[in-house]
C-alpha angles and dihedrals in degrees: 000000000000106000094216107033106024093234116150115259093256089061092049091054090046091051088059091047089047091055091055091044091052091054090050091050091052089058095047099090093147091060091053090049091051092051092045090057090065122091114274111263121230089201120090118193119214134188127190150078115355095227091068091063126101109234087231116030091188086082090068092042091057091047102048106008095245124125116218122212104189128187113196131214135176127257096268105126092200092056091045095049093048091051093051094044109027099033093041093224090174086082091064107020132060107192129038123199120196145130112300112259100063088089089071087069108022095043100057090038089061102250098109122055119221115252116263093222096190095048106137092232092055090074097150096053096093095050094046113104119254086227086073104031106031097057133121086247091070102028129060124237090275093054097254110155110231103152141060113212115253113164139336140186145162109247126214130141141300119235144174104241095212090054093061100029095252128149109268092222086078102227097110116113104233120205119235087236087083087066099038113038116352115136091212092058099037110134092012099084131095119202127197111251093219118101087212095061102032112027094062091046091054088046091051091053093050094044096046091050096047093250096122138016106237122161098196118009090196093055108030126179119238093263093047092048089048092057090050093048092048092053093047091048091051090052090048092053089047089059099249094136120062092187146353114229131200110183141050091241090057090053091054093045095050091051099041091048089047090229091145140027098217135022132174099231148137115286093240088065090064091048092051091048091050089052085062102035100033135268116307096010092118121038126205105222133248100204138211098225106034146266149268098259120198146156133207121224131199112226128189114220116237090236090057087062088067094055129087099247102067091120090055091046089056090050087059093045088052091047090063087065096047127107091242095058091041093052096047093044092052094046096044100039110010095242128138128208144157120332096017088165088064088054091056090046092050092052092048095047092048095050099249114174114274092243090060092048089052090048090055091051089048092050091061092046091047096053092044089052091052093047089061088073125080130262134070127196125237111197090184098038114169089235094047093117096060092041091054092045093052092045089055087064088058091050090051095046 
């Protein structure tokens, strides 16, 4: 296990190999020249989290003339890092979409290229708020800009309001105790198996309620992570959790089958469940204590910089900041992102129904309301190794 980053040993070895490979690539000017002699491709290949996808990429193709071939993966940072490093996906893919934080590793190691901020096809960069683009989720510790902002949210849990006695209009702030140790919900809760998505949330609950002293729930020390794992293991043995889930599809299934009353999940899972069960059946919680806050960045691989379609790659990077992408993302998945005002403008100019325009306005208000609460995630936290190790004890309990 990597002492600093918590990446499995295979990834650590591959990081070292990747460093040497990057140096070799830098010297391979003839290869770049050969690739540059080919006709410019109008296809851009992406790899990353599924929730960043448009449900229909032909929308983007009609808008900017670029075809997207996207390969999805889940939110497991270990899997993602191994794919980028070990499987050398930079040979076949141009853009990588993942939780901010990976740039702290993959940027300095030579896998991510820095953003060319004045590239003519990155026309929306200047008007995009620094709150979205100048964050430690898109820059490394030295301030190098590797990522373009895509989407962001503050994650909590989905719930059936009648099951916990909440107002069905969905504006109640629900305490995390409903997830963690409520007798009325015991045996009706599903918890994400991942230490990244659950351990900090348990830590947040304990810290906010004076049950544990934790300086940073997203980067806990070994002792802090041990307290969190012990509490979670006790709740597991007490029967609080009906199941532990690992994939987005499981989240949707558990909700749509009404197998549980609460589940810490991605907001799109509640939207997909409501498509099956009916609008407003499942609520995505505003919480008392706070949220797992995150942001996805779009990163161009350094090897893509050698190819002939860099201009088209930048058209796609810019597209992530457009009103069109913003509007469709918010309607389809409930996420906000940079230039939300352009999303509202796009919907109005294209004659979207008034209820959808209002939903876009609400999305921006909703995320701003969540971001007033404490807690921010760190997918590549320096103490990730000890957090993962302690969480494994919970899984084994």
